[in-house]
TORMI-89071 format. One record per atom (N, C-alpha, C): x, y, z. Coordinates in steps of 0.05 Angstrom, whole numbers, padded with zeros to 5 digits, always signed. Example, Ala and Ser with C-alpha at 12.3 -4.5 7.8 and 13.67 -1.06 7.14 Angstrom:
<atoms>
+00264-00114+00156+00246-00090+00156+00264-00066+00156+00257-00045+00142+00273-00021+00143+00258+00001+00157
</atoms>
This chain:
<atoms>
+00277+00513-00021+00250+00504-00004+00248+00471-00005+00267+00463+00010+00270+00430+00008+00243+00416+00017+00229+00430+00036+00205+00418+00048+00183+00418+00027+00188+00431+00005+00166+00425-00018+00171+00407-00039+00198+00390-00034+00200+00368-00053+00184+00345-00049+00172+00344-00025+00159+00316-00016+00129+00319-00033+00127+00303-00056+00105+00303-00069+00080+00294-00058+00081+00272-00039+00062+00260-00027+00049+00281-00005+00067+00296+00012+00057+00315+00033+00045+00337+00016+00054+00346-00010+00043+00368-00026+00014+00360-00031+00012+00334-00040-00018+00325-00047-00035+00327-00021-00022+00318-00002-00039+00317+00025-00047+00348+00032-00028+00367+00025-00038+00391+00033-00056+00405+00011-00058+00399-00016-00076+00406-00030-00103+00393-00022-00104+00367-00020-00126+00358-00007-00139+00371+00018-00121+00377+00032-00132+00391+00060-00140+00419+00054-00132+00435+00032-00138+00460+00023-00167+00459+00015-00176+00437+00002-00202+00434-00011-00222+00428+00012-00210+00410+00030-00226+00400+00055-00233+00425+00071-00213+00441+00071-00216+00463+00091-00240+00483+00076-00239+00486+00054-00261+00502+00042-00286+00492+00054-00292+00466+00049-00317+00454+00058-00322+00458+00088-00299+00454+00103-00300+00456+00132-00307+00489+00139-00295+00507+00124-00300+00534+00134-00323+00544+00121-00334+00532+00100-00363+00544+00089-00382+00530+00103-00383+00510+00117-00404+00494+00127-00399+00484+00155-00375+00468+00155-00368+00455+00183-00367+00477+00206-00358+00499+00204-00355+00518+00226-00382+00530+00231-00402+00524+00216-00429+00536+00221-00445+00515+00236-00437+00490+00239-00454+00471+00248-00468+00476+00276-00452+00482+00293-00459+00485+00324-00480+00511+00324-00475+00532+00312-00491+00554+00312-00517+00550+00293-00514+00531+00276-00537+00525+00257-00555+00509+00277-00547+00492+00293-00561+00476+00308-00576+00495+00331-00564+00518+00340-00576+00535+00354-00601+00550+00343-00597+00558+00318-00616+00572+00304-00639+00548+00294-00631+00523+00292-00649+00505+00285-00669+00494+00311-00664+00508+00335-00685+00500+00355-00670+00481+00378-00647+00478+00374-00632+00458+00396-00626+00479+00418-00634+00472+00442-00627+00490+00466-00594+00489+00471-00587+00508+00478-00556+00513+00486-00544+00489+00498-00554+00480+00521-00543+00453+00533-00544+00431+00512-00563+00428+00497-00567+00411+00474-00546+00409+00456-00537+00437+00448-00514+00439+00430-00491+00423+00434-00484+00428+00463-00458+00418+00469-00459+00389+00478-00486+00380+00485-00491+00351+00488-00491+00338+00463-00497+00351+00440-00496+00339+00414-00465+00335+00404-00451+00353+00412-00419+00355+00402-00410+00331+00420-00414+00331+00444-00404+00306+00461-00410+00281+00452-00438+00278+00438-00449+00252+00432-00432+00244+00406-00428+00266+00391-00412+00262+00366-00384+00252+00371-00372+00261+00391-00342+00255+00399-00341+00226+00410-00363+00222+00429-00364+00194+00438-00367+00173+00417-00384+00182+00394-00385+00164+00376-00362+00158+00357-00346+00179+00355-00321+00176+00344-00301+00158+00359-00302+00159+00383-00288+00138+00398-00295+00110+00398-00322+00107+00395-00335+00081+00394-00329+00063+00365-00327+00084+00343-00324+00075+00316-00293+00068+00309-00277+00083+00321-00248+00084+00314-00236+00053+00314-00244+00035+00329-00231+00010+00328-00238-00003+00302-00254+00005+00285-00260-00006+00258-00239+00004+00240-00227+00027+00245-00203+00038+00228-00180+00017+00231-00174+00010+00255-00154-00009+00261-00160-00038+00249-00186-00043+00250-00193-00069+00237-00191-00073+00208-00195-00050+00195-00195-00050+00167-00174-00042+00152-00151-00028+00168-00128-00017+00155-00112-00038+00144-00104-00059+00159-00085-00079+00147-00097-00091+00121-00123-00092+00116-00136-00104+00092-00134-00083+00073-00143-00059+00074-00145-00039+00056-00122-00017+00052-00105-00011+00073-00088+00008+00074-00098+00033+00082-00079+00052+00084-00088+00080+00097-00099+00093+00073-00091+00093+00051-00100+00113+00030-00130+00107+00027-00140+00081+00023-00166+00077+00020-00183+00084+00044-00173+00086+00067-00187+00091+00090-00192+00121+00094-00173+00137+00085-00172+00166+00088-00193+00176+00064-00192+00165+00040-00213+00170+00020-00239+00164+00030-00243+00142+00043-00271+00134+00053-00278+00156+00073-00263+00163+00090-00272+00182+00110-00276+00208+00097-00262+00216+00080-00269+00243+00065-00297+00241+00052-00303+00218+00037-00326+00217+00024-00352+00215+00041-00347+00200+00063-00370+00195+00081-00374+00219+00099-00356+00238+00102-00359+00261+00117-00376+00281+00102-00383+00277+00077-00399+00294+00061-00431+00288+00070-00435+00266+00080-00464+00256+00087-00475+00276+00107-00461+00279+00128-00471+00299+00150-00483+00326+00142-00469+00338+00122-00475+00363+00111-00503+00362+00097-00511+00336+00087-00538+00333+00070-00561+00329+00095-00553+00321+00116-00568+00317+00141-00579+00337+00155-00557+00359+00158-00559+00380+00175-00583+00400+00171-00589+00407+00147-00614+00424+00141-00638+00411+00151-00643+00387+00154-00667+00374+00166-00670+00372+00195-00647+00382+00210-00649+00381+00240-00671+00405+00248-00689+00398+00267-00707+00417+00277-00709+00411+00307-00690+00419+00322-00694+00413+00353-00679+00386+00357-00686+00375+00381-00674+00351+00391-00690+00329+00378-00682+00323+00354-00698+00300+00339-00681+00278+00326-00694+00261+00314-00679+00238+00301-00657+00247+00281-00662+00269+00266-00643+00278+00247-00619+00286+00258-00622+00300+00283-00598+00311+00298-00580+00282+00306-00592+00260+00314-00580+00236+00322-00565+00225+00294-00581+00225+00273-00569+00215+00250-00545+00235+00239-00547+00262+00246-00524+00276+00239-00501+00269+00257-00505+00265+00283-00483+00260+00299-00472+00230+00294-00489+00214+00285-00480+00185+00281-00461+00187+00253-00469+00201+00234-00454+00198+00207-00429+00213+00212-00430+00235+00228-00405+00253+00230-00388+00238+00245-00394+00223+00265-00375+00206+00284-00361+00182+00265-00375+00174+00244-00363+00151+00228-00343+00165+00208-00352+00185+00195-00336+00200+00178-00310+00210+00188-00312+00223+00212-00291+00237+00223-00273+00218+00236-00282+00194+00251-00266+00178+00261-00248+00162+00237-00260+00153+00213-00240+00143+00192-00220+00169+00183-00231+00192+00176-00217+00214+00163-00191+00220+00181-00199+00231+00206-00178+00241+00220-00157+00224+00233-00164+00199+00237-00144+00176+00244-00125+00172+00218-00137+00166+00198-00123+00157+00175-00108+00181+00163-00119+00203+00165-00106+00231+00155-00078+00235+00171-00082+00235+00193-00062+00242+00212-00034+00222+00209-00046+00198+00210-00025+00175+00207-00010+00173+00180-00026+00181+00159-00013+00186+00132+00009+00209+00131+00001+00232+00144+00020+00253+00147+00040+00249+00162+00038+00234+00184+00060+00224+00198+00080+00203+00182+00068+00186+00167+00085+00169+00151+00099+00179+00128+00088+00199+00114+00099+00211+00087+00111+00234+00093+00109+00249+00119+00123+00275+00122+00153+00270+00130+00171+00292+00127+00198+00291+00137+00201+00302+00162+00217+00288+00179+00219+00296+00204+00235+00321+00206+00254+00329+00191+00271+00354+00194+00257+00375+00178+00233+00370+00163+00220+00390+00154+00193+00393+00166+00186+00379+00189+00157+00378+00198+00145+00403+00204+00155+00420+00216+00147+00447+00223+00138+00463+00195+00156+00464+00179+00151+00476+00153+00128+00465+00138+00126+00438+00137+00102+00427+00122+00078+00431+00135+00076+00431+00163+00052+00438+00180+00046+00464+00171+00065+00484+00175+00060+00510+00171+00050+00519+00143+00059+00504+00125+00050+00508+00098+00020+00497+00097+00012+00474+00109-00015+00465+00108-00032+00488+00121-00025+00496+00149-00039+00512+00160-00041+00543+00144-00021+00549+00132-00023+00575+00115-00048+00572+00092-00045+00547+00079-00065+00542+00061-00094+00540+00071-00096+00526+00093-00120+00525+00108-00131+00552+00115-00115+00572+00123-00119+00597+00133-00134+00611+00109-00120+00611+00085-00131+00620+00064-00161+00612+00057-00166+00588+00061-00190+00574+00059-00210+00585+00077-00198+00593+00102-00214+00605+00125-00220+00634+00117-00209+00645+00096-00218+00674+00088-00243+00668+00069-00240+00651+00049-00262+00649+00029-00285+00634+00039-00281+00611+00052-00304+00592+00059-00324+00603+00078-00319+00618+00101-00336+00630+00115-00353+00651+00101-00339+00670+00085-00355+00688+00069-00376+00673+00052-00365+00652+00037-00383+00640+00019-00407+00628+00037-00399+00612+00060-00422+00596+00077-00440+00618+00088-00430+00639+00097-00452+00661+00112-00467+00675+00091-00455+00682+00064-00473+00687+00046-00493+00669+00034-00484+00644+00032-00504+00624+00021-00527+00616+00041-00518+00617+00067-00539+00613+00089-00559+00635+00091-00553+00659+00087-00567+00683+00085-00585+00688+00060-00571+00682+00037-00583+00688+00010-00604+00663+00002-00592+00641+00006-00606+00618-00004-00613+00598+00017-00625+00574+00013-00634+00556+00035-00609+00544+00048-00611+00537+00072-00593+00518+00086-00586+00493+00072-00607+00483+00055-00603+00456+00041-00583+00462+00018-00588+00487+00006-00570+00493-00019-00541+00497-00013-00537+00510+00014-00512+00518+00023-00496+00491+00034-00510+00473+00048-00494+00449+00059-00489+00428+00035-00509+00426+00016-00506+00411-00007-00482+00419-00023-00479+00446-00025-00455+00452-00044-00428+00448-00026-00433+00452+00002-00404+00442+00018-00403+00408+00017-00424+00394+00015-00420+00364+00011-00403+00357-00014-00410+00374-00038-00398+00369-00062-00368+00376-00063-00364+00396-00048-00330+00406-00044-00319+00385-00026-00333+00377-00006-00317+00358+00009-00313+00326-00007-00329+00323-00024-00326+00298-00041-00303+00306-00056-00301+00326-00070-00278+00335-00088-00252+00331-00075-00250+00336-00047-00228+00337-00033-00212+00307-00034-00225+00284-00040-00215+00262-00044-00196+00258-00067-00200+00272-00088-00186+00270-00115-00152+00269-00110-00142+00291-00095-00115+00288-00094-00106+00265-00075-00121+00252-00059-00111+00230-00045-00110+00205-00061-00121+00206-00085-00119+00181-00102-00092+00180-00113-00071+00200-00112-00046+00198-00121-00021+00193-00098-00034+00195-00074-00012+00193-00055-00003+00158-00053+00019+00152-00044+00029+00123-00044+00008+00108-00026+00010+00084-00030-00008+00067-00014+00007+00059+00009-00004+00061+00032+00012+00054+00056-00003+00030+00069+00015+00010+00071+00006-00015+00084+00009-00014+00111-00009-00027+00127-00009-00027+00155-00008-00058+00166+00010-00061+00183+00010-00091+00194-00010-00096+00211-00021-00123+00211-00044-00131+00224-00037-00130+00256-00014-00137+00264-00011-00133+00291+00022-00123+00295+00026-00108+00314+00054-00099+00319+00057-00092+00350+00080-00106+00362+00085-00101+00390+00086-00073+00396+00074-00063+00418+00078-00037+00429+00068-00013+00416+00048-00019+00395+00037+00000+00380+00021+00019+00395+00010+00013+00415-00008+00031+00430+00008+00041+00455+00024+00026+00467+00039+00036+00490+00056+00060+00482+00065+00063+00461+00081+00085+00453+00064+00112+00450+00038+00109+00450+00022+00135+00443+00012+00145+00469+00026+00142+00491+00013+00152+00518+00017+00180+00519+00038+00193+00509+00039+00223+00508+00024+00236+00486+00022+00221+00465+00003+00232+00446-00028+00231+00454-00036+00210+00468-00059+00210+00479-00067+00235+00499-00047+00239+00518-00051+00261+00535-00048+00288+00522-00030+00291+00501-00030+00317+00490-00057+00322+00472-00068+00303+00463-00095+00307+00446-00121+00308+00463-00117+00293+00488-00139+00298+00509-00141+00327+00518-00114+00339+00523-00116+00368+00534-00128+00384+00507-00116+00379+00483-00126+00395+00460-00156+00392+00458-00167+00369+00463-00197+00365+00462-00212+00383+00480-00202+00382+00507-00210+00390+00528-00213+00423+00524-00188+00434+00511-00185+00465+00508-00208+00472+00487-00210+00453+00465-00227+00459+00444-00256+00467+00453-00266+00449+00473-00290+00451+00484-00300+00482+00494-00281+00495+00506-00280+00521+00514-00271+00542+00497-00250+00540+00488-00237+00561+00474-00245+00559+00443-00258+00539+00435-00267+00538+00406-00300+00537+00407-00310+00514+00416-00339+00507+00414-00356+00532+00429-00351+00534+00454-00363+00552+00471-00358+00580+00457-00334+00586+00451-00331+00611+00441-00344+00619+00411-00346+00599+00395-00360+00602+00367-00390+00611+00375-00402+00595+00395-00430+00598+00400-00435+00628+00412-00414+00632+00428-00411+00661+00441-00411+00684+00420-00394+00679+00401-00388+00699+00381-00414+00703+00365-00423+00682+00355-00451+00681+00343-00473+00697+00353-00477+00693+00380-00497+00707+00399-00491+00735+00399-00463+00741+00401-00454+00771+00406-00458+00783+00381-00459+00773+00357-00462+00784+00330-00492+00782+00321-00511+00777+00341-00539+00778+00335-00551+00757+00319-00536+00734+00319-00541+00705+00309-00546+00708+00281-00527+00726+00270-00525+00732+00239-00506+00714+00226-00518+00697+00204-00494+00679+00194-00476+00697+00175-00483+00717+00165-00468+00734+00149-00446+00747+00168-00453+00758+00189-00436+00772+00207-00417+00753+00220-00427+00728+00223-00409+00705+00234-00388+00702+00217-00397+00695+00189-00378+00685+00167-00359+00709+00162-00366+00734+00164-00348+00754+00163-00326+00755+00182-00335+00750+00210-00316+00751+00231-00295+00730+00228-00305+00705+00217-00288+00684+00213-00266+00691+00191-00279+00705+00167-00261+00712+00147-00240+00731+00157-00243+00748+00172-00227+00768+00185-00204+00754+00198-00214+00734+00212-00195+00714+00226-00173+00701+00207-00186+00695+00186-00172+00677+00163-00148+00693+00154-00152+00719+00147-00132+00736+00138-00112+00739+00160-00114+00743+00182-00095+00742+00205-00080+00715+00206-00094+00694+00206-00079+00669+00207-00063+00662+00185-00071+00667+00158-00055+00663+00134-00025+00672+00140-00023+00697+00148+00007+00707+00149+00020+00693+00166+00008+00689+00192+00023+00676+00218+00031+00649+00211+00018+00632+00197+00024+00603+00195+00049+00596+00185+00062+00614+00168+00088+00604+00159+00113+00610+00177+00109+00622+00197+00130+00635+00211+00141+00614+00233+00122+00602+00250+00132+00589+00272+00145+00559+00264+00132+00549+00240+00142+00526+00230+00175+00526+00227+00182+00550+00215+00212+00551+00213+00226+00551+00239+00213+00566+00258+00224+00570+00281+00231+00542+00298+00213+00525+00294+00212+00501+00306+00234+00483+00292+00233+00479+00264+00251+00467+00249+00278+00476+00253+00282+00503+00264+00308+00515+00269+00317+00503+00298+00300+00483+00310+00311+00477+00338+00303+00494+00361+00283+00511+00359+00274+00531+00379+00249+00522+00389+00241+00495+00391+00216+00486+00401+00206+00497+00431+00227+00498+00448+00220+00506+00475+00212+00534+00475+00227+00554+00459+00219+00579+00460+00187+00583+00447+00185+00566+00424+00159+00568+00410+00137+00559+00432+00143+00538+00449+00119+00532+00469+00117+00555+00487+00138+00566+00495+00134+00588+00519+00117+00611+00504+00123+00618+00481+00109+00641+00467+00083+00633+00462+00075+00609+00453+00052+00601+00445+00027+00597+00466+00042+00589+00485+00019+00582+00512+00015+00609+00525+00039+00628+00528+00031+00652+00538+00009+00666+00526+00011+00667+00499-00012+00680+00481-00036+00666+00481-00035+00639+00484-00059+00622+00484-00078+00627+00509-00061+00633+00534-00073+00635+00555-00086+00665+00556-00071+00688+00546-00081+00709+00542-00105+00713+00525-00105+00698+00504-00129+00696+00485-00154+00684+00500-00151+00664+00515-00172+00655+00531-00185+00673+00549-00170+00688+00561-00178+00710+00580-00194+00732+00563-00182+00739+00544-00194+00759+00521-00219+00749+00515-00219+00724+00507-00244+00716+00494-00267+00715+00516-00261+00709+00539-00283+00707+00562-00290+00734+00566-00275+00755+00563-00280+00784+00570-00297+00799+00550-00297+00781+00524-00308+00796+00499-00332+00784+00490-00346+00768+00507-00370+00752+00495-00393+00772+00491-00399+00794+00503-00419+00812+00502-00418+00839+00487-00394+00840+00473-00389+00864+00458-00375+00853+00428-00393+00860+00407-00393+00852+00385-00366+00859+00374-00358+00882+00376-00329+00895+00364-00305+00880+00370-00307+00877+00402-00286+00861+00418-00285+00833+00409-00308+00822+00403-00308+00794+00397-00296+00790+00369-00298+00806+00352-00289+00802+00326-00258+00802+00325-00251+00822+00346-00222+00822+00349-00209+00799+00363-00224+00792+00383-00214+00765+00394-00214+00740+00378-00233+00739+00358-00235+00718+00342-00209+00719+00319-00203+00746+00311-00182+00747+00293-00157+00740+00309-00151+00746+00336-00128+00741+00349-00128+00710+00353-00145+00696+00356-00147+00668+00357-00137+00656+00333-00141+00667+00308-00128+00653+00284-00097+00658+00285-00087+00679+00296-00057+00679+00298-00048+00662+00317-00063+00658+00341-00052+00642+00359-00052+00612+00350-00074+00604+00335-00078+00575+00325-00052+00572+00305-00045+00593+00292-00026+00587+00273+00004+00582+00287+00002+00592+00311+00030+00587+00328+00024+00559+00341+00001+00553+00349-00004+00531+00367-00003+00503+00349-00017+00503+00328-00016+00478+00312+00008+00469+00304+00028+00486+00294+00058+00473+00286+00069+00462+00311+00067+00478+00335+00082+00472+00358+00068+00445+00367+00044+00440+00370+00031+00415+00378+00036+00393+00357+00033+00398+00330+00034+00377+00312+00059+00365+00304+00080+00386+00307+00107+00376+00302+00116+00352+00321+00109+00359+00347+00113+00337+00368+00097+00314+00364+00074+00316+00358+00058+00293+00353+00065+00274+00333+00066+00289+00307+00074+00272+00282+00103+00260+00286+00123+00273+00300+00148+00264+00301+00151+00240+00323+00132+00240+00341+00129+00220+00360+00114+00197+00346+00094+00202+00331+00079+00180+00312+00098+00165+00295+00117+00182+00283+00137+00168+00263+00156+00151+00277+00162+00161+00298+00184+00142+00318+00171+00117+00330+00143+00121+00333+00129+00099+00345+00132+00071+00325+00124+00047+00338+00122+00025+00322+00104+00024+00299+00081+00041+00300+00059+00041+00281+00045+00071+00284+00054+00088+00262+00035+00115+00266+00007+00111+00266-00005+00094+00255-00033+00091+00250-00047+00086+00278-00034+00065+00295-00043+00060+00323-00035+00082+00339-00015+00097+00337-00008+00121+00352-00031+00139+00350-00038+00145+00326-00059+00167+00319-00086+00156+00327-00090+00132+00327-00118+00123+00337-00118+00123+00368-00099+00120+00382-00098+00126+00410-00102+00157+00416-00083+00171+00400-00084+00201+00406-00113+00212+00399-00124+00206+00375-00152+00215+00370-00170+00203+00391-00167+00183+00399-00187+00175+00427-00183+00192+00448-00157+00204+00454-00154+00222+00471-00168+00249+00466-00169+00255+00444-00179+00280+00434-00211+00279+00439-00222+00257+00434-00247+00250+00437-00259+00252+00465-00238+00237+00481-00245+00236+00508-00245+00266+00523-00221+00281+00516-00220+00305+00525-00248+00325+00515-00249+00324+00491-00270+00343+00478-00300+00334+00486-00304+00313+00493-00331+00302+00501-00334+00312+00530-00315+00304+00545-00316+00312+00573-00319+00342+00577-00303+00360+00561-00308+00387+00563-00333+00397+00556-00344+00386+00532-00371+00393+00522-00392+00386+00545-00389+00363+00557-00410+00355+00576-00413+00374+00599-00387+00381+00609-00383+00402+00630-00395+00428+00622-00390+00438+00597-00405+00460+00589-00436+00458+00587-00443+00434+00578-00475+00432+00575-00485+00434+00603-00471+00415+00621-00483+00422+00650-00483+00448+00660-00460+00465+00658-00456+00492+00665-00478+00508+00650-00484+00507+00626-00502+00523+00612-00534+00518+00622-00538+00491+00627-00561+00481+00640-00569+00495+00665-00549+00501+00681-00552+00515+00708-00549+00544+00705-00548+00554+00682-00552+00580+00675-00521+00598+00676-00501+00583+00682-00473+00594+00677-00471+00606+00649-00459+00633+00648-00456+00642+00623-00434+00634+00605-00433+00637+00582-00413+00626+00561-00383+00638+00571-00383+00661+00580-00357+00673+00585-00344+00658+00606-00356+00646+00626-00342+00625+00646-00336+00599+00634-00356+00590+00615-00351+00564+00600-00324+00566+00585-00319+00588+00574-00295+00590+00559-00271+00583+00578-00270+00593+00600-00248+00593+00618-00241+00563+00628-00261+00541+00621-00257+00518+00626-00230+00508+00612-00225+00521+00592-00202+00512+00573-00176+00513+00593-00173+00531+00611-00147+00535+00624-00131+00514+00636-00145+00494+00650-00131+00472+00656-00119+00455+00638-00132+00452+00614-00122+00438+00591-00096+00452+00578-00100+00479+00579-00076+00494+00572-00053+00491+00589-00055+00489+00613-00031+00487+00634-00019+00458+00628-00034+00440+00627-00026+00413+00624-00010+00407+00595-00022+00418+00576-00011+00416+00549+00016+00432+00545+00018+00454+00563+00043+00470+00563+00064+00452+00576+00057+00436+00597+00081+00423+00611+00089+00395+00595+00067+00386+00580+00077+00361+00562+00094+00372+00542+00088+00391+00525+00103+00398+00504+00130+00411+00512+00128+00426+00531+00158+00431+00544+00174+00411+00548+00164+00388+00559+00180+00367+00566+00188+00355+00542+00176+00351+00519+00178+00339+00493+00203+00357+00480+00199+00379+00480+00221+00398+00463+00246+00403+00483+00242+00395+00507+00269+00395+00526+00288+00375+00511+00278+00356+00499+00298+00333+00488+00306+00338+00459+00297+00364+00450+00307+00370+00423+00330+00393+00421+00355+00387+00410+00375+00409+00415+00374+00425+00385+00384+00446+00386+00389+00459+00362+00405+00443+00340+00393+00445+00313+00405+00423+00294+00430+00438+00280+00446+00422+00267+00468+00429+00253+00456+00426+00222+00464+00447+00206+00460+00443+00176+00429+00440+00168+00411+00452+00185+00385+00450+00180+00371+00424+00189+00387+00407+00200+00377+00380+00212+00369+00382+00239+00351+00364+00245+00343+00360+00278+00372+00349+00289+00381+00359+00310+00402+00341+00324+00388+00332+00350+00393+00308+00358+00381+00297+00381+00400+00300+00404+00391+00310+00429+00411+00315+00450+00417+00291+00464+00434+00275+00455+00450+00252+00468+00430+00237+00485+00444+00230+00508+00427+00212+00526+00399+00222+00533+00396+00249+00540+00372+00258+00548+00351+00252+00527+00356+00260+00499+00336+00253+00477+00331+00225+00477+00351+00211+00479+00347+00179+00477+00329+00173+00500+00330+00180+00524+00312+00173+00546+00286+00183+00540+00283+00207+00526+00254+00217+00520+00242+00199+00500+00260+00190+00477+00249+00173+00459+00238+00146+00468+00254+00136+00486+00246+00110+00500+00220+00111+00516+00216+00136+00524+00190+00139+00538+00165+00149+00525+00169+00150+00500+00146+00160+00482+00121+00137+00482
</atoms>
């Protein structure tokens, strides 16, 4: 298992496991909690769009501070600051100032965290083992996806929301500890072509954000409603999905590292399209909704290694992985905010969530085309290493 010999990546994955517990015990409940807290359905999607727009605005600060403090300091700051929204969320009651404060603090924490975390993973990971390393990360996260929702649903049902979210904030803060041992990564103040190389990363993440608005955010709200707005039932459904995802996460990474990226893209996006249609048809039936949610975890375990292997490798080949990921994350925010605003408009007009879920389909189609184009330049490797397909792959690399 050569891919486990990278200590820095192992530490990043340990951190991510702890972070995933907080996310799955509390973060996955935030949209449905807002609904229960009196925020109208269009307002829930409007709040998510506002949060994502805030991330877009805050992100230039990451680039401003990175040359002075380095990536390790920024990702630690992002982890710690991301605990603050959990402390504010229990005080939200409808469309109020606390909701605005939650969106603002989430935007700051997530802008620093995700940009610097992805850049760190791109810097420290191994190109030839990228799929394996991402697959291991997602497998660990899937295990957290079993325990976290059960804990979160139980805590929100048996205790107060403040107790549940405060506990999640403490776990989130603990996730910073493994990061203190990763290498310090310096970032140059200026670098030619740092953003130009991120065009495809921007588009891939924009598609991903657009898809998330429908097949993730709208779906989670639809699942919650179909389960009678029960936090415990919602947490149980997410835990069932975690069991399915934990097994599937380790499989496709090996397939990609074996040089079969194009096959992975075809399988992944065929199943992702089928999942979107299935979820759209399962919104009013609790049993089907639980099955559709579990299927989503398996699909995610296919999709994340397929997407992120391409993105991380492009980032590492770029002049500056941090600037690459800053641009890519900006794409995610743009796509996600646009998709959520569309769903907010549709729900305000009385359009059912089943139709809103289908808004993900255009993003799926464009993402498929982009990833198929990327993997077309990767040939089957010799002796476990990536082999680049001559002039064609060189042309792909020049156009990244």
